C-alpha positions as CSV (number, residue, x, y, z in Angstrom):
1,M,64.1,50.1,25.8
2,K,62.1,51.1,28.5
3,L,58.4,51.4,28.4
4,T,57.2,54.6,29.4
5,K,53.9,54.7,32.0
6,K,51.2,55.6,29.2
7,S,52.7,52.1,27.1
8,A,52.7,50.5,29.9
9,S,48.8,51.3,30.9
10,L,48.2,50.7,27.0
11,L,49.5,46.9,26.7
12,T,47.4,45.9,30.5
13,T,44.6,46.9,28.9
14,A,45.1,45.0,25.8
15,A,45.8,41.9,27.5
16,L,42.7,42.0,30.1
17,L,40.8,42.4,27.0
18,A,42.3,39.8,25.0
19,G,41.5,37.5,28.2
20,I,38.1,38.6,28.0
21,S,37.6,37.7,24.6
22,L,38.7,34.2,24.9
23,A,36.8,33.0,27.7
24,W,33.7,35.0,26.7
25,P,33.5,35.4,22.7
26,A,31.6,38.2,21.9
27,N,31.1,37.3,18.4
28,R,30.8,33.2,18.4
29,T,27.8,31.8,17.6
30,V,27.2,27.7,19.1
31,T,25.3,26.0,17.1
32,E,22.7,22.9,18.8
33,I,22.8,19.7,15.9
34,L,19.1,19.4,15.7
35,P,17.9,15.9,16.3
36,T,16.4,14.4,13.2
37,V,13.7,11.2,12.5
38,S,15.4,8.9,10.2
39,A,13.6,8.1,6.8
40,V,11.6,4.9,6.9
41,S,10.5,3.2,3.5
42,F,7.0,3.2,2.7
43,S,7.3,-0.7,1.8
44,S,8.5,-1.2,5.5
45,V,5.7,0.0,7.0
46,T,3.3,-2.3,8.4
47,S,1.2,-0.4,10.6
48,F,0.9,3.0,12.5
49,Q,-0.7,4.5,15.5
50,I,-2.7,8.1,16.2
51,T,-4.1,9.1,19.1
52,V,-5.2,12.5,19.7
53,G,-5.6,13.6,23.1
54,S,-7.2,11.1,24.9
55,S,-9.6,9.9,22.8
56,P,-9.3,6.5,21.8
57,T,-6.3,5.3,19.1
58,M,-6.6,4.7,15.6
59,T,-4.8,2.2,14.3
60,I,-4.1,1.2,10.6
61,S,-2.7,-1.4,9.5
62,R,-1.2,-3.0,6.3
63,A,-3.3,-5.3,4.3
64,G,-1.4,-5.7,1.3
65,E,1.2,-3.9,-1.5
66,D,-0.9,-1.2,-1.2
67,S,-4.2,-2.0,0.4
68,W,-4.8,-0.9,4.4
69,E,-7.5,-1.9,6.6
70,L,-8.6,0.0,10.0
71,T,-8.5,-2.2,13.2
72,E,-9.5,-0.1,15.8
73,P,-11.2,1.6,16.8
74,I,-13.3,1.3,14.0
75,S,-13.2,-2.1,11.4
76,G,-13.1,-1.7,7.4
77,P,-11.1,-1.2,4.1
78,A,-8.6,2.2,4.6
79,D,-8.3,4.8,1.9
80,A,-5.0,4.1,0.4
81,Q,-4.6,7.5,-1.0
82,A,-5.1,9.2,2.7
83,V,-2.3,6.8,3.5
84,R,0.3,7.2,1.2
85,S,-0.4,11.0,1.3
86,L,0.3,11.4,5.5
87,L,3.3,8.1,5.4
88,R,5.0,10.6,2.5
89,H,6.7,12.5,5.2
90,I,8.2,9.9,7.2
91,N,9.0,7.9,3.7
92,R,11.7,10.9,3.5
93,G,12.2,11.8,7.2
94,F,11.7,14.8,9.3
95,E,14.1,17.4,10.0
96,F,13.9,20.0,12.4
97,D,14.0,23.7,11.9
98,V,14.9,24.9,15.7
99,R,14.6,24.6,18.9
100,V,12.1,26.3,20.5
101,D,11.3,25.8,24.4
102,S,11.9,23.0,26.9
103,E,8.3,23.6,28.7
104,N,4.7,25.8,28.6
105,Y,3.8,22.8,26.1
106,D,-0.3,23.7,26.8
107,Q,1.5,27.1,24.3
108,Y,2.4,24.6,21.9
109,G,-0.9,22.1,21.6
110,L,2.0,19.7,22.8
111,D,0.3,18.7,26.5
112,N,-1.0,15.2,26.6
113,G,-4.8,16.8,26.6
114,Q,-4.4,18.4,23.2
115,R,-1.3,16.7,21.0
116,V,-1.3,14.1,18.3
117,L,0.9,10.8,19.0
118,F,2.3,9.4,15.7
119,E,3.2,6.2,16.0
120,I,5.1,4.1,13.1
121,F,5.6,-0.3,13.4
122,S,7.4,-2.1,11.2
123,N,7.1,-5.6,12.3
124,S,7.1,-5.4,15.7
125,D,5.2,-4.2,18.8
126,V,7.9,-1.8,19.3
127,P,7.7,1.6,17.6
128,T,9.7,2.6,14.9
129,H,9.3,6.0,15.4
130,S,7.2,8.3,17.6
131,I,6.4,11.8,17.6
132,S,4.2,13.9,19.4
133,I,2.7,16.7,17.3
134,G,1.2,19.7,18.6
135,S,-0.2,23.1,16.8
136,D,0.6,23.5,13.0
137,T,2.8,27.3,12.8
138,F,4.1,29.5,10.1
139,G,5.7,28.1,6.9
140,G,3.8,24.9,6.8
141,G,5.5,23.8,10.1
142,S,4.2,22.1,13.6
143,F,5.8,22.0,17.4
144,V,6.9,18.8,17.8
145,R,8.2,16.8,20.8
146,L,10.7,13.2,20.2
147,P,9.8,10.6,23.1
148,N,11.7,10.8,26.2
149,S,12.4,14.7,26.2
150,E,11.1,17.7,26.8
151,V,12.4,20.1,24.4
152,V,10.0,21.4,21.6
153,Y,11.8,21.5,18.4
154,R,9.5,23.0,15.2
155,G,9.8,20.7,12.3
156,N,7.8,20.5,8.9
157,V,6.0,17.2,9.9
158,G,3.1,18.2,7.9
159,S,0.1,20.1,9.1
160,R,-1.1,18.3,12.3
161,L,-5.1,18.5,10.7
162,S,-3.6,15.5,8.2
163,Y,-3.1,13.4,11.5
164,A,-5.9,14.7,13.8
165,R,-9.1,13.0,11.4
166,N,-12.2,11.1,12.8
167,P,-11.1,7.9,12.2
168,S,-14.5,7.8,10.2
169,D,-12.5,10.1,7.8
170,W,-9.6,7.4,6.8
171,R,-12.7,5.1,5.7
172,D,-11.8,3.6,2.2
173,K,-13.5,6.5,-0.5
174,M,-13.1,4.6,-3.5
175,V,-16.5,4.1,-4.7
176,T,-15.2,2.0,-7.7
177,L,-11.7,1.3,-9.3
178,V,-11.7,-0.8,-12.2
179,E,-9.5,-0.9,-14.8
180,D,-10.2,0.8,-17.7
181,G,-10.0,-2.2,-20.4
182,S,-11.9,-4.6,-18.2
183,I,-14.9,-3.3,-18.6
184,V,-17.0,-5.0,-21.5
185,S,-20.3,-3.6,-21.1
186,M,-22.3,-0.2,-20.2
187,R,-26.2,-0.1,-18.9
188,I,-27.2,3.8,-18.0
189,E,-30.7,4.0,-17.4
190,R,-31.7,7.9,-17.5
191,A,-34.8,9.4,-16.7
192,D,-35.3,9.4,-20.6
193,N,-33.8,7.1,-22.1
194,T,-31.5,4.2,-21.7
195,L,-28.0,3.8,-23.4
196,S,-26.3,0.3,-23.9
197,F,-22.2,0.1,-24.6
198,E,-20.6,-2.8,-25.5
199,N,-16.8,-3.6,-25.9
200,S,-16.0,-5.8,-28.6
201,D,-12.3,-6.6,-28.9
202,G,-11.0,-3.0,-27.4
203,V,-14.0,-1.4,-29.9
204,W,-17.4,0.4,-28.5
205,S,-20.7,0.2,-29.4
206,I,-24.3,2.0,-28.6
207,S,-26.8,-0.5,-29.2
208,E,-29.4,3.0,-29.6
209,A,-27.0,4.6,-32.0
210,D,-27.7,5.2,-35.5
211,F,-24.6,6.5,-36.4
212,D,-20.7,5.6,-35.7
213,V,-19.8,6.7,-32.5
214,D,-16.3,8.3,-31.2
215,Q,-14.4,5.9,-29.1
216,R,-12.4,8.3,-27.2
217,T,-15.6,9.6,-25.4
218,I,-16.9,6.4,-24.9
219,M,-13.3,5.2,-23.5
220,A,-13.5,8.9,-21.7
221,L,-16.4,7.7,-19.7
222,A,-15.9,4.1,-18.9
223,H,-12.8,5.6,-17.5
224,N,-15.0,8.2,-15.6
225,I,-17.3,5.3,-14.6
226,G,-14.5,3.1,-13.6
227,H,-12.7,5.6,-11.4
228,I,-14.6,7.3,-8.6
229,R,-13.5,9.1,-5.6
230,A,-15.9,10.0,-3.1
231,S,-15.6,13.1,-0.8
232,E,-17.7,11.7,2.0
233,I,-18.8,8.8,3.1
234,L,-22.4,9.3,4.0
235,S,-24.6,7.8,6.4
236,D,-27.2,5.0,5.9
237,S,-30.0,6.9,6.2
238,F,-28.8,9.8,4.2
239,D,-31.7,10.3,1.6
240,A,-30.1,11.7,-1.7
241,N,-33.9,10.9,-3.0
242,W,-32.9,7.3,-4.3
243,E,-36.8,6.7,-4.9
244,T,-36.6,8.7,-8.2
245,P,-32.5,8.0,-9.4
246,A,-31.1,10.8,-11.7
247,A,-28.9,7.6,-13.1
248,T,-28.7,3.8,-12.6
249,V,-25.4,2.8,-14.5
250,A,-25.2,-1.5,-14.7
251,L,-21.3,-2.5,-15.5
252,E,-20.2,-5.7,-16.5
253,L,-16.5,-6.6,-15.7
254,I,-14.3,-9.6,-18.2
255,S,-14.0,-11.5,-14.5
256,G,-18.0,-11.4,-15.0
257,E,-18.4,-9.0,-12.0
258,S,-21.4,-7.0,-12.2
259,I,-21.3,-3.4,-10.4
260,E,-24.7,-0.9,-10.0
261,L,-24.6,2.5,-9.1
262,V,-27.7,5.0,-8.2
263,F,-27.2,7.9,-8.8
264,G,-30.0,9.8,-6.6
265,G,-31.9,12.5,-7.4
266,L,-30.8,15.0,-5.3
267,Q,-27.8,17.5,-6.6
268,Q,-26.5,19.9,-4.3
269,G,-23.6,22.8,-4.5
270,G,-21.7,20.6,-7.2
271,A,-22.0,17.5,-5.8
272,A,-24.0,14.4,-6.8
273,F,-24.7,11.6,-4.1
274,V,-24.3,7.8,-5.3
275,S,-25.0,4.0,-3.4
276,L,-22.8,1.4,-4.1
277,G,-24.5,-1.5,-2.4
278,E,-25.5,-0.4,0.8
279,T,-22.9,2.3,1.1
280,N,-23.9,6.4,0.4
281,Y,-21.3,8.5,-1.1
282,R,-20.8,12.2,-1.9
283,V,-19.1,12.6,-5.6
284,S,-18.4,14.9,-7.9
285,G,-21.0,16.4,-9.8
286,S,-18.9,15.9,-13.2
287,K,-19.5,12.4,-12.6
288,L,-22.9,12.5,-13.0
289,A,-22.7,15.0,-15.7
290,A,-20.6,12.2,-17.8
291,I,-23.4,9.6,-17.3
292,T,-26.1,12.0,-18.7
293,R,-25.0,13.5,-21.6
294,P,-27.2,13.0,-24.5
295,L,-26.5,10.4,-27.0
296,E,-25.9,13.0,-29.8
297,S,-22.9,13.7,-27.9
298,F,-21.4,10.1,-28.7
299,R,-21.3,11.1,-32.0
300,V,-17.6,10.8,-33.9
301,L,-15.9,13.9,-33.3
302,Q,-12.3,13.3,-35.2
303,I,-12.9,15.8,-38.3
304,L,-9.4,14.3,-39.5
305,D,-7.4,11.7,-39.2
306,A,-4.4,11.7,-42.1
307,S,-0.9,12.2,-42.1
308,P,1.6,14.6,-44.0
309,I,3.4,12.7,-46.0
310,D,-0.1,11.3,-47.8
311,L,-0.1,14.7,-49.0
312,A,1.3,16.4,-52.5
313,R,-0.3,20.1,-52.2
314,V,-1.8,22.3,-49.9
315,T,-4.0,25.4,-50.3
316,M,-5.8,27.7,-48.1
317,T,-7.5,30.5,-49.5
318,D,-9.5,33.1,-47.0
319,S,-10.2,36.9,-47.6
320,G,-6.3,37.5,-48.8
321,V,-3.9,36.0,-51.6
322,P,-3.8,31.7,-51.1
323,R,-1.4,30.2,-49.6
324,V,-0.2,27.1,-51.9
325,L,2.3,24.6,-50.5
326,V,4.0,22.0,-52.3
327,R,6.4,18.7,-51.2
328,G,8.9,18.0,-53.3
329,E,10.3,15.0,-54.4
330,D,12.7,15.1,-51.6
331,S,9.4,15.3,-49.6
332,L,10.7,18.8,-48.6
333,W,7.7,21.4,-48.1
334,S,8.2,24.6,-50.3
335,V,5.6,27.8,-50.9
336,E,4.6,27.7,-54.1
337,S,2.0,31.0,-53.6
338,P,2.6,33.4,-52.6
339,A,5.9,33.5,-54.9
340,N,9.7,34.4,-53.0
341,I,8.6,33.0,-50.1
342,Q,10.7,30.9,-48.1
343,G,8.8,28.4,-46.3
344,N,9.6,27.2,-42.2
345,L,9.9,23.7,-42.6
346,Q,9.8,23.1,-38.7
347,E,6.4,25.6,-38.5
348,I,4.7,23.8,-41.8
349,A,5.8,20.5,-40.3
350,L,3.4,21.4,-37.0
351,G,0.7,23.4,-38.8
352,L,0.0,20.5,-41.1
353,S,0.0,17.7,-38.2
354,A,-2.4,19.9,-36.2
355,L,-4.4,20.1,-39.0
356,L,-4.6,16.6,-40.0
357,S,-5.6,16.0,-36.6
358,L,-8.2,18.4,-36.6
359,R,-10.7,16.8,-33.4
360,A,-13.9,18.9,-32.3
361,D,-14.8,19.4,-28.3
362,S,-18.3,18.9,-29.1
363,I,-21.2,19.0,-32.3
364,P,-23.4,21.9,-31.1
365,P,-27.2,21.6,-32.1
366,E,-28.5,21.2,-35.3
367,G,-29.3,24.5,-36.9
368,T,-26.6,26.4,-35.0
369,P,-25.3,28.3,-37.7
370,F,-22.0,28.3,-39.2
371,G,-21.4,31.7,-39.7
372,E,-18.6,33.7,-41.6
373,T,-16.1,31.4,-43.2
374,M,-13.2,32.3,-42.1
375,A,-10.6,30.2,-44.4
376,Q,-10.9,27.3,-46.3
377,F,-8.1,24.6,-46.5
């Protein structure tokens, strides 16, 4: 078959376009394989270093299974909670989202005067991982660079601010960390009275109380005092009106150790101030509020404490028809009144359980009006 001039021209054009398509595919996307920083288990990290710009390097080293020490540029116990929070990123590894640039480091906070150099060590003088962290970007990511690479990536490595702290911000902020069951006595001196708590075989008493005391309330107080974390470690010269303290707390532990806390008279912006030894701390004002609560607030708050299996009949009276539940020989509940009502066994069980474990939030001051009776059981 003989091709016409027009057909030959079309075939030539098609061949040309096909050749161009093979050489430079218009719709082909070349996906770059982005590097990753492999995960390092928390237990294998022996130390890490953070260098912000040209500032002195800060080093934190493992002191125990879950304890850490600042070794430079200052020394002292490090905040284990802050360390664990930071290392959770390396514990799961770093993934990079996109390649951003290969220069203009100052625009990304990655030049030597700005970058945060984060290095992880595992029983070696050579870092297991080393990464430079620049400015934060959208979506919780940051600009980063890897050693011996000029490429800028964006990755989810945690905010730059979580790395670029002052060394003093890494100091241990736990004022007290005491197991609940290890406290055998608490003596709390307040402006107007003193309360003496004694723990005998897990049962608490208050020497100054002439009533039964609520065990859960006292256990919550012991936990509050035994677990105090500061928001800030203050200077030795900070004056929180220590001369006129709001409260002084003395703890005696099973080990024989004694702990004395002094809460200053100054209260500011929802914060209280406590001194332990020669260190002053800013803590939540809720700690002082728990310690200075009145003696009456330790009365028993448990109104009922029984089991539904102890009951045979329950009557609720209000402004309408009395409701009566009875438990049969098969231990199943039924509605006796109003007549011809089929009870929901699950709802009955939940309701009785809630009623029989009824506990007050607090005891109102004497003379507080009871108000109109809404229902009677």
